[in-house]
N, C-alpha and C positions, 0 to 999 in steps of 0.2 A: 833567463832567453824565453822558455815557454812558461805555459800559465799553467800545464797538469804536470804531472809524475810522467816521463818520458822516457823511452828507449830513441838515444842517435845515435847514427853508426855511418862518419864517411869514409870514402874509398878513393884512393889518389893515387895515379900510374898517367907515365910516361908515356907515346908511344913518340921513337924515334926511327924516321926511314929518313936513314941515309945511301939506303940500294939504289943505284941508279937504272930505274925502272922506269920507261914512258909509259908504262896502265897503272901506278901508284902517283899519289898525290905528294908534291913536293915541302918539304917541313918536319916541323917538331910538336907533340900540343901537351897538353896538362888538361886531362880527363879528371873532374870533382863527380862522385856518385854520389847523392846526401839520401839515407836514408831516415822515416821518423816516424814512428809507430808510439802510438801516443794511448793513454791509459780511458780514453772513451772510443778506443779503437779505431780510431781515422791514421791512416797512411799516405805521408807522402814520400812522393820520390821527388828529386832535383838531381838531374846531367848538365853538367858544364863542360865545354871545352873551349881550350883557350892556345891561339899561334905565341910558340914561346919565340920564334927566328923572322918565321916569311908570314904573309898569312896563306888560308890550306883546307882548301874545303875540309868540310866534316859535317855527319849525321848520324847522331847518334840514335839508338835504336836500344827498348829494351823488350829480354826476350829475359828476364828470371821467373821462375816456377818456385812455387813457395810453399811447402806442405807444413804444416802449421801442429804438425802431432809431433814427432819429431822425427831420425835421421833410420828411425827399426817400425815407423807405426803402420809400414807399407804406404799405396798408391795412395793421392790426393782423393780417388773417382768418387766416397762413400760421404767426402764432404761438402758442408752445405755452402753455397753463397751466392753474395748478391753484383752485381753487375749492372752498372746505371749507366747500360746505354740502348741509345731505343730500336740503333741502326749497326748493321752488319756488309761489311765487306766481300761477299765471296771468292772462293780462292778457285784455278785452274788445276790442271793433273797432276800440277806442278808446285804447288802451293803459291802461285801470282795469284795478287787481284785482280780480279778483272773489273775491276773498275764502277761492277754493277754496287749499288746503292741498295741494301734491304731493308725492311723493318721485323724486330726480332718477333714485333708481335703475336701470338700465335703458333709459332714457332720451336722447336727444340733451344733455341738459344734464347730464350724468353726470360731474363735473370734477372729483370726489372725488382722483381720481388724473393725472395731469399729458396733456395731450392738446392740440390745434391745434384753437383757435377753432373754423375755417371760419365758419360763417353762425349758428351754436346758441346763441352771448348774447342769445339778445334778450327776457330773460323778468326778473323779478325775483326775487332769492334771497336766503332766508335764512341767516344766516352760521352755523356752528353754533359 
């Protein structure tokens, strides 16, 4: 399946919305998240959702944060990271994106080259 040694993890879950609530979407969905970490340090995540009984709107979002040390290694602020994103979308005081798209060049959010995280990863990146 893969050309180099890798670690593959798949997570599956069903969401059954049987509650009669007009604010909720109807239906049951099956959600699958697959994580792949290859020996060449490439990482891939794939999320899929499939309705089981009827068409159901769904919008999957990724909010996982990874500490690659271990659970006792403290926070990630001293780690180095590279983010292939030339732009960000700033957020308002409620952390809602404002709709503005800004370049990262020359800002604390510029991780186009590896650098220490510090407290700088607090915005939404637009991946190139």
